Steps between C-alpha positions, in 0.01 A plus 500: 500500500486870595577722205566188299401425148174312479417324178144575382310311230319644201164483669254756625388525857135421561337653805280309733196588291648407167586852382829560316747767603806641326841493671552753777822685421734586787538859384126567489415803705208330669724210603753734657232693682350182639844381607537816705191395697713249694474605869870441546616702203615858521357794317785492259443144392337610183824656388685169506584376150225261386707187467676552833189546707479224765141413411573453129636184341695483182351252256625371168277354237589139449348163446401424857293666768641555844337585828645631819398544860668710761426395855132547570448753221220439255569294192609729221273549202649331195512720192708535190798727533622682812313398814445635847324387814153647539445676831128499423461144377214447744304774321580372151791717391479400136138607483610845614773503238244421233269775624783753505566416137875445513478385139432856395757635748759270344423645160387170352276512196156383611214455260180590676167353399320726258164428651356337814435181309868441430606441857399504861680605815710746299747707694402861530833608355464310175467717194666803664802651326848410614662724755787596269265673256483877495185612676324832457371726769184707523623786281646311202293185535150645541473879500696575182345216289149602610576865431640417156194289409245748634655816357485429130358591164161627617657773711720625220270504198143478638487665840487863385237401243292338777521822705381700199208265437383436857604831655693543820213410732404171341865415434566524873204270561627265230849478649369461855248234391755287314768563763268387778440173315871423467571622854245259649635224277850576626378463858346162419814396313713601798288295739520183289869545416591530869315182594781270393766423244427561133607306193495587130183612331433831675129575541410167342679323783324713763153468348535129424610416853220713646205424270601163361665378179188549286465870584877547503549357151205689350610836640868418443445434130301823468782684678745341257292630210492841666879507525540386140257766377667758723826425322334598173365814667849610606651413162240708316556787741875493435452483123244781497735719703787421265295586191386826655857588586638395160221546242739426216528142623141435398457270205138596443349849518172578674347841565196559716298820516375702790183700441499827697183687409537571128873431498641163405854444631714207384679314780772244440444171678694171488355258252350181638704303248819655633395402851449143386828466309722659763307331781567153357871580456533631857314200643735259322804687630368492856436128467865444409596677822255286697646187340835609640377417846461674832865609515473698178168651610650611831787663315270690265226595748693771694553691176124560483466635854716814508345660188152457652590682821693767311217556253250553782734754652529677165121514464456668837784741432343591167158556658639743757713681241228527233359836401214610278545353150841382607623246409201456264174667410220407739732480801390753764740415777356431843193721464196533725287583195603175331430316826147638513440439131614140521323416827185361339483217249458535123415157361473500121530294185848411373649303220685175560819692581329698779488829309172693560276464197123568487473226240718259693392150588616490864312671781683531830347508846617429854448125468714485186774705665511254790582225252762717333668617822488189717808335337693799636446371856569133429836343572460448874572128452857561380639448850310181572610363163860524625439344840763231444769769463413700811691489825187529713172465312290556809656842553583616149174427320268701730732798537619513140161439337309749714776760469496472121119517492483809722789670320351460152151594618636818657695570179184464294297725729763773489534460122126549455522836673812606312385391154160662555666833577771473233320518165172569327254217452558506128871448555435217747279320249709543187857473630517139604869539589457808713747353749770517234391849393544652846800294612814691581767536374388340172228254385741232379561395860133422541488304177795292610351457847161396363648254256734342753238486775241336277753259356609413854139437600448292184812301583370432851166387358663268248719367780229452764222360281692188380613425854143530622386258230785263587407514870142404413623218278742371765214464747374226268136599526425517126658230281460729197767731647762225528686647201587805711651309792857586590753350737622699796745768389414460130365770274136464380579517128175352374297725729703800377429412137129466574498835683681663207236379255223639721681831533555526125132426441402791724758725332342430163179657636709815519253706705607587854154607610351163400766299683492680835145389601602139439805537724286669762252213519764234548685698765177579682412130506834431666455783751151380584641150553764631741240699695261206514782273616585733788131550578437127523813426703439793734133418548567132571798582725639146494781413744752518211391857415757708688621778266769732628329790323238606753357805322222310327143395557263283306276801437785679317557194282129478424496869409804450275337208320178701461691792352665269250164369385349850485793628293461207261135584435572872481754441226288269289233255598561305178875465569415404859261226394750367247786494753284337768373250245858419400601450863190287558575283197856445621366419847254250357769346282733464798221334701425269208846414372737617771673275747369512854718652765472626855687823567335571834301781340249725670198326353602176670535695824157656442346159442665373816378790714153474349497130583607573857232766545237274347609217725475722807160629393374143461601429857481156651120469506323270263436623148137548407371227268439761227873583502627146541754382246652154482870507582603143419808341650610263225685206652740410220673204657369199313411161637780326319765642266487747215738505204829683550481882489121489542426683827124448503227300336439667161125526558506651850543853364213442256279402790620796709395734218154345508461617861528868401247730345649678196848430628452700821650352812827352610620143520783381723688202361679312778732204498689329779856367493592235753819554697691750711451867412868597520598211276231552238461878494663529156281219368197687632602820320551316173167318538323828575637660181398194301150506645466874434602443139233233469235737637598771250500247218147392591394869519363455848495791742676362803815472703731207570615391844729213596520369857771271634384269781597160645176347370216596275256504790710737708562727204131523412406560864736800506366628168136483598568690822726780375442557128346838419426821689176608663206445269733418212573156636413211269148375570486191277752216485509333159675169447492198278329180611762224561366254246829309483538412866368145478622432147859577599456377859592835656390412852619833648254704292178432701641639827648805326185566298268471800735716707486775237119492496485516880747791500277688256192438714681613816633813323151577364603466136274376226621196307466413131640163394522440124457149370575439132739797471668345197174541309428855612430715190712798407364830368470366145309179581130583508280281721133416459246334725442586864681605814348280770505603866429240770418742778493284811613728781492873562829648375425873497415490130855419388392221270240725338757778458753266339243385247427862406869575462536201268224640280698822448773304319481428129554131566176464703286789378280262297420281801194507723486452876313221676468502880439163666376513857538178698210452739427224750206272440268690733582838360248714321652487155261748342541753779878469483493549124288814529727645769813436295345653187407813694849519644662469157263761356604749768863423419439584130592142401332307224509130581284193489426357846474124548422348841611141556350306789697214653232271637717246670852356486371160405317606184697400194489698180494289194730576212865508406569794730412293804699204368811718452461655844437162665817361350703787647305471826582132538869560428511782758336278763761234445794742525362663815443161663855393416647828632294471820613141549866607472439779752350255750780249452764767554324635809470151654865419436613825659239501774375847409180655375424530132756730336494665157721775360692508827202578723226298673170455316163355584320315226124457503451238233129580472580866439761404240238294320256790516751743348574254220129463424459880493778548247370203301155655471641844408735353238215305345289815484781702336558229239128483431433873453838658419702254298502741200539821702783740410599515864348378827524682833433306820534584867813377677427297815732583791736223616324302779655540842718208614469322167818387325597719206501185286125455563426862399689454175290192429183704558615771257619246243156342500338845472701602191509158334440520120426875510738652241503867610404588856545788744471407866414820684484592866412853607582667827311669779377804311290602197665590172177600322213721610136534404490876543605774263 
């Protein structure tokens, strides 16, 4: 059948582990390369046409599935479509195909999960753009967008004014201070961006995956607001420039005055109403462009770039060509006298338009100028926002972002020196478009450049903000954002409308100087989040933290985050508190209403490393009784059957919560599945998820574990030996008492139950057996009466500790403790009572002590309690006698010794009678004194050596007879309470 047509059915190939794979095409590059790995093939084998290659088989899609074998070659993998023999079948060739992501290489449309909750085992290539898309390099993909976003309205219409107000010296400090903040943030951004592939969302994606979804969403929404407000900032800047260039276009007229000594000079200034009207119109027009989609935006965006670069060139040409009072009065040219005059600061009062006025309402200082200037250094995230369109994100983002940051910072530093030496301070403060005044050959170029650059920046903001909001919505963290979800490749229309409304609202404010501090706060929050993300990841240094960008250190990230916080408080402590409060409210809302998700964030890594260090510091030595915490191992497997889809007894989690003080501590819920591990591994995973869901539903702090073993006894024996690490191993085994074993004639239960108790004793684990679990109260059922302790043997104080833990719960907080000490007939009851009272006093326990003396086994106690116990006692004697008779008959017929539970036993009938009388007396005492108790705790007797398990179950049944709610407790060889402080 070589090179024949093989009919293949419409079915998908399932690998050995149940995973599904797409058809492997014969012309796939990876297939051809692997075919060339044949030892007998020549180096030119890869050039053979795909369908004529000897290792490839032509397959037609039909209604049947065919298979083929060639000699001793491996059986070919059956797939849909063209097939080939796998040279690496032994290593799982299809797994390699899946890892290589041939689906993306084939150009198929793959919808990647929007968040970690939507799918597991996702291929690393899912969500990446198709290879036939046009990709951008470092220059056009990162450097130019960052440069265009950074170099904007502030430089053109505010920078010379800032130099006049702060002076050359403080302006240099201002530029260096803000530039250092963005430079350190760029380093942190570069480190995170080069640590792996990036998806949509820009800094939100980076912060969310580093600090968790709660922090990511809170900072991401603030960054969205910052971008939306920044759009209004750029729109107002463009409109103000237009109205200054064309005063006749103003609908309203507004004249401000400048007081110079005794002279009052009128100065024309754009009306705030004009700014509002034109700003709304421009915003609507930009939104129409955004609604046109990415293709239209990409066509329009280049038109905004060339005027910006040309206008900067014209400004520098005009500065070098300027002469005294040319081109305008107040221009001195590059003058040393002007440089000296403008070196120091001259902070003063201004009106709302920034014109100096002794009666103005705005006083400027260095802190205020930081808030005004900082938006001029933002925009470093423009490259990371376009990560999906870059050829090589791990190379382009660091180089492009840092190059744009250093270039603009150097431009600002040089501009400070040039502007300070170009004009008088009065000219710097009153001519807010000094860049247009000095530009050569004529100012109109600058006006056009300013308008186009600001409109381009506004367009980028109105484009990026909706996509950021859509990325947050697609992660499905906040249900309230579901309206903004978009399918892959679709335009976020609803998010764009929402962004437009926010932008218009900010435009209506109409004051540029009031909007810029708001933008600054939101951007600084994002920058601080990026720095903190890099700081945390770098400090933890997890195995997955391997960034290609090596020029970083956690100290630089910490310094960058600190600078962000300092700048926020320098600008305005009130704005800082409001922005932090807003982020905190979003964080709290996400924690309260958001859907849980695990993104492998840095906090989880920090918790893990902290747990490892704590575990190592605890060592393997015994924990001091003052630091002892119960770590219960909750044995969920019931004695009998539970309803379908019920993984555990509903009251076991309630009881587990009663063993913790104020919820502190961990419970391990364990269940055992009978069978072979390889056959039931999927059942075990499903059962583990079901049990974990039950634990979360019951609001119990714990983990779920499922073990597959041939039998329950073998499974529990493995659990009790291996569960836990160091001193964090479970120290108490909690299980339900098998009350149904005789009623349903489950004869295998006694041997299993006794084996579990013996395993716990051998492994030095405490045991708590709950009888009457069906009646155990939940947190809303308040109990009254007493908690009675029948303290028979020394258990390290475990029984006393459990009673105190019960009192911390609302259900038992109204109860009182009674301690019953069982003494022999010749014991000094009064002395024992005094000793126990002193012991309880030193333990800070308030309890009533009652000493009961058992005078002899023959003494009968009159009353109904004794009658009830005697009835159970007589029935137990009869069953034990019958079981013993059967054992003897079987042994005689087989000619062997007495056998029970598959092993030889020796029965001392006198000792059996003694044990029955002991449990009879104790049961009678419990019924006499504790019939109305909220809960009774009694010591668990160890299983007698060489006694049949059936006999031990009879002893315990007689002990718990007619006691509705009972805890049978056995401690282990150490103290869990201490007398000393």
